[in-house]
All heavy atoms as an XYZ file, in Angstrom:
690
protein
N     188.741    150.555    105.549
C     188.957    149.260    104.957
C     187.798    148.899    103.932
O     186.606    149.274    104.212
C     189.137    148.239    105.911
C     189.547    146.858    105.409
S     189.732    145.572    106.504
C     190.224    146.248    107.950
N     188.125    148.278    102.999
C     187.036    147.804    102.049
C     186.015    146.871    102.744
O     186.286    146.125    103.576
C     187.681    147.047    100.858
O     186.730    146.464    100.015
N     184.806    146.990    102.276
C     183.735    146.098    102.810
C     183.929    144.719    102.557
O     183.437    143.837    103.284
C     182.439    146.589    102.334
O     182.291    146.448    100.927
N     184.775    144.367    101.475
C     184.948    142.895    101.171
C     185.798    142.282    102.254
O     185.800    141.003    102.412
C     185.617    142.747     99.904
O     186.888    143.372     99.883
N     186.629    142.920    103.102
C     187.377    142.302    104.077
C     186.819    142.408    105.570
O     187.291    141.935    106.427
C     188.792    143.045    104.088
S     189.753    142.811    102.582
N     185.708    143.132    105.636
C     185.132    143.269    106.962
C     184.561    141.962    107.657
O     184.886    141.702    108.773
C     184.062    144.256    107.005
C     184.467    145.671    106.744
C     183.262    146.620    106.759
O     182.184    146.294    106.684
N     183.668    147.930    106.760
N     184.082    141.032    106.755
C     183.563    139.752    107.356
C     184.796    138.904    107.735
O     184.690    138.249    108.775
N     185.792    138.980    106.970
C     187.030    138.212    107.291
C     187.640    138.788    108.657
O     188.119    137.988    109.417
C     187.940    138.337    106.091
C     189.054    137.289    105.986
C     188.506    135.872    106.098
C     189.886    137.483    104.726
N     187.722    140.070    108.689
C     188.312    140.641    109.914
C     187.479    140.303    111.073
O     188.053    140.002    112.246
C     188.331    142.190    109.773
C     189.438    142.670    108.893
S     191.110    142.323    109.429
C     191.109    143.375    111.012
N     186.214    140.278    111.005
C     185.261    139.909    112.145
C     185.478    138.387    112.463
O     185.503    138.144    113.701
C     183.829    140.177    111.768
N     185.626    137.622    111.539
C     185.916    136.268    111.761
C     187.179    136.033    112.525
O     187.410    135.192    113.402
C     185.938    135.441    110.511
N     188.209    136.774    112.069
C     189.585    136.675    112.766
C     189.551    137.241    114.220
O     190.073    136.688    115.167
C     190.573    137.522    111.959
C     192.025    137.555    112.614
C     192.645    136.217    112.650
C     192.914    138.524    111.713
N     188.739    138.243    114.406
C     188.584    138.834    115.878
C     187.904    137.859    116.695
O     188.348    137.481    117.858
C     187.766    140.035    115.737
C     188.594    141.236    115.248
C     187.738    142.541    115.149
C     188.418    143.618    114.392
N     187.528    144.796    114.275
N     186.786    137.217    116.193
C     186.129    136.158    116.975
C     187.037    134.984    117.281
O     186.953    134.418    118.387
C     184.835    135.676    116.233
C     183.772    136.686    116.145
O     183.819    137.652    117.082
O     182.850    136.600    115.371
N     187.767    134.440    116.343
C     188.686    133.442    116.495
C     189.707    133.701    117.535
O     190.014    132.958    118.403
C     189.381    133.015    115.170
S     190.375    131.506    115.202
N     190.308    134.965    117.457
C     191.238    135.325    118.458
C     190.681    135.446    119.917
O     191.324    135.026    120.878
C     191.904    136.756    118.080
C     192.860    136.766    116.966
C     193.247    138.062    116.565
C     194.146    135.985    117.398
N     189.482    135.978    119.983
C     188.893    136.088    121.282
C     188.532    134.776    121.937
O     188.574    134.661    123.199
C     187.609    136.908    121.182
C     187.770    138.363    120.806
S     188.882    139.247    121.956
C     187.839    139.248    123.480
N     188.364    133.669    121.092
C     188.053    132.431    121.666
C     189.272    131.609    121.715
O     189.195    130.343    122.073
C     186.978    131.706    120.823
C     185.642    132.336    121.009
N     185.233    133.341    120.025
C     184.700    132.314    121.978
C     184.022    133.736    120.430
N     183.717    133.201    121.616
N     190.491    132.017    121.407
C     191.748    131.211    121.491
C     192.265    131.125    122.905
O     191.929    131.798    123.773
C     192.732    131.837    120.504
O     193.204    133.055    121.094
N     193.102    130.092    123.125
C     193.684    129.869    124.399
C     194.541    131.054    124.806
O     194.795    131.280    125.954
C     194.373    128.583    124.459
C     193.580    127.275    124.506
O     192.335    127.511    124.705
O     194.041    126.253    124.221
N     195.226    131.615    123.794
C     196.183    132.696    124.036
C     195.431    133.900    124.865
O     195.918    134.508    125.830
C     196.750    133.240    122.732
S     198.017    134.417    122.950
N     194.271    134.119    124.449
C     193.455    135.214    125.016
C     192.650    134.626    126.260
O     192.665    135.250    127.403
C     192.423    135.864    124.028
C     191.559    136.810    124.723
C     193.231    136.545    122.912
N     191.980    133.498    126.092
C     191.142    133.089    127.114
C     191.792    132.499    128.308
O     191.517    132.829    129.510
C     190.188    131.961    126.562
C     189.279    132.360    125.479
S     187.978    133.464    126.059
C     186.944    132.366    126.871
N     192.849    131.674    128.134
C     193.617    131.080    129.269
C     194.781    131.855    129.714
O     195.068    131.850    130.952
C     193.967    129.571    128.923
C     192.746    128.741    128.713
C     193.161    127.325    128.410
C     191.936    126.424    128.275
N     192.257    125.066    127.829
N     195.532    132.364    128.826
C     196.736    133.161    129.195
C     196.536    134.577    129.459
O     197.446    135.294    129.903
C     197.698    132.932    128.150
C     198.115    131.405    127.967
C     198.995    131.130    126.780
O     199.378    131.960    125.944
N     199.364    129.836    126.566
N     195.358    135.064    129.153
C     195.098    136.441    129.509
C     195.736    137.639    128.711
O     195.920    138.580    129.126
N     196.176    137.209    127.480
C     196.915    138.209    126.653
C     195.895    139.021    125.907
O     194.714    138.618    125.614
C     197.936    137.586    125.704
C     198.962    136.947    126.519
C     200.003    136.303    125.504
N     201.114    135.702    126.147
C     201.431    134.412    125.979
N     200.815    133.661    125.212
N     202.445    133.921    126.726
N     196.322    140.073    125.277
C     195.459    140.916    124.408
C     195.396    140.196    123.126
O     196.463    139.672    122.694
C     196.031    142.323    124.336
C     195.945    143.225    125.492
C     196.749    144.532    125.251
C     194.558    143.464    125.918
N     194.375    140.337    122.362
C     194.352    139.750    121.096
C     195.319    140.318    120.043
O     196.001    139.567    119.353
C     192.894    140.132    120.497
C     192.125    140.319    121.686
C     193.094    140.920    122.685
N     195.697    141.629    120.228
C     196.782    142.158    119.288
C     198.100    141.587    119.684
O     198.910    141.346    118.841
C     196.726    143.711    119.431
O     197.001    144.009    120.795
N     198.333    141.278    120.917
C     199.504    140.785    121.389
C     199.763    139.195    120.876
O     200.774    138.908    120.381
C     199.668    140.763    122.855
C     200.942    140.361    123.475
C     200.980    140.301    124.975
O     200.148    140.856    125.669
O     201.848    139.545    125.600
N     198.631    138.569    120.933
C     198.648    137.205    120.393
C     198.960    137.281    118.977
O     199.670    136.295    118.534
C     197.333    136.577    120.754
S     196.910    136.200    122.496
N     198.303    138.069    118.271
C     198.432    138.171    116.757
C     199.797    138.528    116.387
O     200.411    138.094    115.423
C     197.383    139.078    116.197
C     197.078    139.092    114.677
C     196.623    137.712    114.214
C     196.080    140.093    114.460
N     200.426    139.467    117.182
C     201.772    139.991    116.861
C     202.802    139.170    117.329
O     203.801    138.927    116.526
C     201.859    141.374    117.364
C     203.087    142.140    117.103
C     203.260    143.506    117.711
N     203.145    143.448    119.150
C     202.212    143.969    119.925
N     201.232    144.505    119.374
N     202.185    143.792    121.171
N     202.794    138.664    118.514
C     203.976    138.025    119.079
C     203.843    136.495    119.286
O     204.869    135.818    119.485
C     204.275    138.573    120.544
C     204.638    140.158    120.415
O     205.182    140.543    119.401
O     204.272    140.808    121.425
N     202.666    135.926    119.298
C     202.405    134.537    119.613
C     201.603    133.766    118.558
O     200.707    133.074    118.918
C     201.723    134.387    120.980
C     202.443    135.096    122.129
N     203.525    134.538    122.774
C     202.247    136.291    122.712
C     203.997    135.375    123.739
N     203.239    136.328    123.734
N     201.978    134.011    117.292
C     201.096    133.499    116.190
C     201.339    131.849    116.206
O     200.484    131.220    115.703
C     201.704    134.043    114.873
O     203.009    133.883    114.707
C     201.348    135.506    114.688
N     202.554    131.447    116.692
C     202.713    129.928    116.670
C     201.800    129.257    117.693
O     201.387    128.131    117.556
C     204.174    129.613    117.099
C     205.161    130.111    116.112
O     204.682    130.326    114.899
O     206.345    130.317    116.449
N     201.341    129.993    118.694
C     200.465    129.376    119.702
C     198.965    129.331    119.301
O     198.044    128.780    119.922
C     200.547    130.163    121.044
C     202.021    130.061    121.574
C     202.120    131.016    122.737
O     201.132    131.264    123.395
O     203.261    131.299    123.213
N     198.634    130.124    118.216
C     197.265    130.220    117.874
C     196.758    128.998    117.146
O     197.582    128.265    116.465
C     197.078    131.446    116.818
C     197.258    132.856    117.374
C     197.267    133.837    116.273
C     196.166    133.081    118.393
N     195.447    128.701    117.248
C     194.967    127.521    116.521
C     195.082    127.658    115.002
O     195.229    128.745    114.414
C     193.451    127.449    116.822
C     193.287    128.421    117.914
C     194.468    129.272    117.957
N     195.049    126.472    114.325
C     195.272    126.595    112.834
C     194.242    127.389    112.131
O     194.453    128.054    111.057
C     195.257    125.119    112.343
C     195.545    124.901    110.919
C     196.917    125.288    110.535
O     197.848    124.993    111.374
O     197.234    125.728    109.388
N     192.958    127.380    112.687
C     191.941    128.107    112.077
C     192.225    129.582    112.049
O     192.022    130.351    111.135
C     190.547    127.891    112.820
C     190.162    126.437    112.686
C     189.038    126.198    113.722
C     188.885    124.799    113.780
N     187.973    124.273    114.906
N     192.681    130.152    113.228
C     193.126    131.564    113.365
C     194.295    131.904    112.412
O     194.273    132.955    111.877
C     193.421    131.856    114.795
S     192.080    131.809    116.000
N     195.253    131.002    112.278
C     196.371    131.245    111.523
C     195.894    131.303    109.983
O     196.375    132.208    109.351
C     197.366    130.153    111.625
C     198.117    130.180    113.055
C     199.152    129.120    113.195
O     199.478    128.408    112.212
N     199.664    129.028    114.375
N     194.973    130.531    109.588
C     194.506    130.624    108.206
C     193.659    131.848    108.040
O     193.783    132.411    106.892
C     193.746    129.328    107.867
O     192.540    129.196    108.652
N     192.919    132.281    108.991
C     192.243    133.482    108.851
C     193.023    134.714    108.772
O     192.813    135.638    108.072
C     191.190    133.656    110.059
C     189.806    132.877    109.933
C     189.191    132.882    111.354
C     189.063    133.410    108.881
N     194.247    134.616    109.593
C     195.235    135.614    109.503
C     195.802    135.812    108.116
O     195.945    136.906    107.563
C     196.310    135.365    110.565
C     197.364    136.366    110.554
C     198.377    136.009    111.693
N     199.438    137.096    111.722
C     200.708    136.760    111.250
N     201.013    135.603    110.828
N     201.547    137.742    111.342
N     196.193    134.704    107.495
C     196.686    134.657    106.214
C     195.773    135.171    105.129
O     196.042    135.955    104.250
C     197.203    133.314    105.761
C     197.874    133.304    104.411
C     198.411    131.914    104.144
C     199.083    131.953    102.784
N     199.692    130.688    102.388
N     194.406    134.741    105.278
C     193.380    135.182    104.290
C     193.163    136.694    104.497
O     192.845    137.403    103.466
C     192.036    134.358    104.627
N     193.155    137.148    105.699
C     193.030    138.610    105.894
C     194.203    139.396    105.235
O     193.897    140.400    104.552
C     192.973    138.953    107.397
O     191.944    138.252    107.932
C     192.688    140.461    107.631
N     195.303    138.970    105.421
C     196.466    139.483    104.670
C     196.314    139.561    103.186
O     196.483    140.609    102.423
C     197.734    138.811    105.112
C     199.001    139.247    104.288
C     199.599    140.438    104.464
C     199.419    138.478    103.172
C     200.719    140.846    103.716
C     200.477    138.830    102.461
C     201.106    140.086    102.675
N     195.827    138.416    102.580
C     195.747    138.362    101.149
C     194.517    139.248    100.719
O     194.586    139.835     99.565
C     195.346    136.879    100.787
C     196.568    135.965    100.956
C     197.695    136.211     99.947
O     197.515    136.733     98.823
O     198.828    136.125    100.395
N     193.488    139.375    101.595
C     192.415    140.265    101.176
C     192.885    141.805    101.178
O     192.526    142.436    100.218
C     191.278    140.094    102.269
S     189.701    141.019    101.887
N     193.675    142.178    102.226
C     194.129    143.521    102.261
C     195.172    143.798    101.078
O     195.120    144.813    100.421
C     194.842    143.834    103.497
C     194.019    143.920    104.644
C     194.771    144.156    105.859
C     193.879    144.361    107.116
N     194.639    144.712    108.350
N     195.926    142.684    100.738
C     196.847    142.874     99.666
C     196.131    142.995     98.280
O     196.470    143.666     97.399
C     197.779    141.627     99.605
C     198.809    141.704     98.547
C     199.743    140.486     98.784
N     200.389    140.075     97.581
C     201.000    138.948     97.337
N     200.949    138.042     98.386
N     201.514    138.618     96.272
N     194.990    142.267     98.197
C     194.190    142.317     96.918
C     193.538    143.649     96.714
O     193.251    144.033     95.529
N     193.338    144.396     97.751
C     192.797    145.846     97.655
C     193.766    146.713     96.936
O     193.419    147.679     96.228
C     192.383    146.446     99.016
C     191.220    145.721     99.628
S     190.590    146.520    101.067
C     191.949    146.921    101.935
N     195.089    146.393     96.998
C     196.087    147.230     96.325
C     196.492    146.738     94.937
O     197.192    147.498     94.241
C     197.341    147.199     97.256
C     197.160    147.910     98.577
C     198.426    147.684     99.376
C     196.694    149.292     98.652
N     196.117    145.510     94.609
C     196.424    144.886     93.390
C     195.648    145.546     92.238
O     194.363    145.451     92.261
C     196.222    143.435     93.443
C     196.830    142.757     92.178
O     197.426    143.446     91.298
O     196.737    141.423     92.184
N     196.273    146.177     91.316
C     195.537    146.887     90.234
C     194.789    145.919     89.335
O     193.748    146.224     88.762
C     196.563    147.750     89.364
C     197.115    148.751     90.096
S     196.037    150.070     90.824
C     195.614    150.872     89.255
N     195.254    144.677     89.129
C     194.544    143.705     88.288
C     193.207    143.393     88.976
O     192.205    143.071     88.170
C     195.405    142.498     88.157
C     196.734    142.740     87.362
C     197.528    141.582     87.367
N     198.028    141.339     88.702
C     198.683    140.192     89.150
N     198.853    139.219     88.302
N     198.984    140.075     90.298
N     193.036    143.316     90.219
C     191.878    142.859     90.907
C     190.907    144.034     90.952
O     189.726    143.761     91.358
C     192.143    142.313     92.331
C     192.881    141.061     92.238
C     193.089    140.507     93.555
C     193.826    139.190     93.425
N     194.077    138.532     94.638
N     191.272    145.269     90.646
C     190.234    146.372     90.736
C     189.227    146.225     89.605
O     188.045    146.607     89.837
C     191.095    147.714     90.535
C     191.742    148.000     91.757
C     192.363    149.426     91.730
N     193.226    149.649     92.905
C     193.337    150.777     93.443
N     192.809    151.890     92.897
N     194.059    150.862     94.485
N     189.608    145.539     88.543
C     188.554    145.343     87.504
C     187.729    144.159     87.813
O     186.471    144.200     87.613
C     189.228    145.071     86.210
C     190.090    146.166     85.615
C     191.385    146.214     85.669
C     189.318    147.363     85.257
C     192.065    147.339     85.126
C     189.971    148.393     84.767
C     191.458    148.435     84.751
N     188.278    143.117     88.414
C     187.436    141.848     88.741
C     186.837    141.934     90.108
O     185.855    141.231     90.331
C     188.440    140.592     88.663
C     188.816    140.366     87.216
C     189.751    139.149     87.299
N     191.117    139.708     87.504
C     192.119    138.980     87.793
N     192.067    137.727     87.908
N     193.340    139.609     88.048
N     187.402    142.657     91.023
C     186.848    142.739     92.382
C     187.650    141.883     93.267
O     188.337    140.856     92.924
N     187.804    142.268     94.468
C     188.597    141.518     95.532
C     187.646    140.553     96.172
O     186.824    140.888     97.061
C     189.019    142.504     96.553
C     190.081    141.957     97.449
O     190.429    140.778     97.387
N     190.419    142.544     98.517
N     187.635    139.285     95.701
C     186.779    138.306     96.252
C     187.390    137.292     97.307
O     186.783    136.340     97.593
C     186.069    137.373     95.132
C     187.229    136.681     94.309
C     185.227    138.271     94.299
C     186.668    135.677     93.407
N     188.578    137.688     97.854
C     189.336    136.781     98.664
C     188.445    136.600     99.938
O     188.310    135.482    100.380
C     190.678    137.259     98.960
C     191.436    136.514    100.110
C     191.603    137.244     97.800
N     188.018    137.689    100.532
C     187.415    137.620    101.950
C     185.997    138.168    101.852
O     185.630    138.739    102.821
N     185.285    137.944    100.812
C     183.989    138.692    100.735
C     182.956    138.140    101.678
O     182.136    138.878    102.131
C     183.476    138.648     99.173
O     183.343    137.337     98.854
N     182.868    136.902    101.876
C     181.735    136.363    102.712
C     182.311    135.195    103.631
O     182.168    133.964    103.290
C     180.752    135.738    101.797
C     179.996    136.757    100.943
C     178.880    136.186    100.139
O     178.734    134.933     99.939
N     177.996    137.040     99.642
N     182.746    135.584    104.743
C     183.317    134.639    105.689
C     182.697    134.947    107.049
O     182.373    136.088    107.359
C     184.861    134.695    105.848
C     185.595    134.045    104.763
C     185.977    134.702    103.658
C     185.894    132.749    104.838
C     186.526    134.076    102.583
C     186.651    132.095    103.922
C     186.952    132.811    102.784
N     182.453    133.877    107.882
C     181.954    134.043    109.178
C     182.672    132.995    110.000
O     183.031    131.987    109.533
C     180.431    133.944    109.229
C     179.904    132.572    108.800
C     178.410    132.639    108.846
O     177.727    133.671    108.369
O     177.793    131.576    109.123
N     182.661    133.184    111.327
C     183.295    132.317    112.233
C     182.189    131.789    113.144
O     181.471    132.469    113.849
C     184.380    133.061    113.133
C     184.936    132.114    114.084
C     185.893    131.253    113.794
C     184.730    132.345    115.505
C     186.536    130.485    114.745
C     185.271    131.481    116.372
C     186.219    130.525    116.066
O     186.835    129.722    116.964
N     182.148    130.451    113.262
C     181.175    129.787    114.054
C     182.012    128.811    114.993
O     182.531    127.862    114.524
C     180.160    128.957    113.314
C     179.054    128.435    114.140
O     178.936    128.755    115.309
O     178.327    127.517    113.743
N     182.063    129.139    116.364
C     182.860    128.402    117.238
C     182.379    126.941    117.405
O     183.243    125.994    117.658
C     182.860    129.096    118.523
C     183.797    128.406    119.577
C     183.648    129.131    121.005
O     182.810    130.108    121.133
O     184.359    128.700    121.958
N     181.145    126.713    117.300
C     180.588    125.353    117.586
C     180.766    124.323    116.461
O     180.723    123.160    116.697
C     179.171    125.449    117.955
C     179.022    126.256    119.241
O     179.872    126.315    120.087
O     177.949    127.002    119.333
N     180.901    124.825    115.168
C     180.965    123.905    114.125
C     182.328    123.299    113.943
O     183.302    123.831    114.314
C     180.575    124.607    112.756
O     181.645    125.446    112.378
N     182.414    122.045    113.395
C     183.708    121.390    113.220
C     184.630    122.122    112.271
O     185.767    122.216    112.492
C     183.360    120.025    112.720
C     181.871    119.931    112.539
C     181.333    121.232    113.021
N     183.958    122.677    111.114
C     184.804    123.489    110.255
C     184.374    124.947    110.489
O     183.475    125.467    109.969
C     184.457    123.251    108.745
C     184.927    121.792    108.466
O     185.779    121.231    109.030
N     184.177    121.118    107.574
N     185.115    125.639    111.431
C     184.706    126.901    111.957
C     184.849    127.976    110.876
O     184.022    128.997    111.001
C     185.554    127.334    113.119
O     185.440    126.433    114.181
N     185.701    127.938    109.922
C     185.635    128.928    108.876
C     184.748    128.511    107.785
O     184.850    127.602    107.100
C     187.123    129.085    108.361
C     187.179    130.202    107.288
C     188.036    129.366    109.477
N     183.617    129.341    107.552
C     182.603    128.927    106.673
C     182.451    130.017    105.715
O     182.659    131.213    106.008
C     181.279    128.746    107.394
C     181.359    127.547    108.413
C     180.048    127.487    109.112
O     179.071    128.151    108.776
N     179.969    126.560    110.072
N     181.849    129.639    104.518
C     181.466    130.720    103.583
C     179.949    130.533    103.521
O     179.451    129.567    102.961
C     182.105    130.418    102.225
O     181.714    131.269    101.364
N     179.231    131.539    103.911
C     177.678    131.389    103.793
C     177.220    131.357    102.394
O     177.759    131.911    101.510
C     177.109    132.681    104.511
C     178.341    133.536    104.540
C     179.568    132.773    104.404
N     176.093    130.608    102.090
C     175.523    130.473    100.854
C     174.223    131.105    100.725
O     173.419    131.239    101.628
C     175.555    128.920    100.521
C     176.927    128.546    100.314
C     177.050    127.033    100.638
O     176.198    126.411    101.185
N     178.129    126.384    100.356
């Protein structure tokens, strides 16, 4: 996978690992992502969509010239009120 999506994927993994679907209900993160997306927090759902857009951008020929900047710098911080952050 492109390095531009790795930070976004790591943020999605962290979000899934700290969700109620995994922590309280004992499901696998892949199972929560595949079968129980409605039960995930809004933050995880937005990260899932952003990850999809990032992967899709890798295949878009128009973005090959400009670069895929959808998920280039994201991190997940469980303690902050706005958990999805873009570091500066």
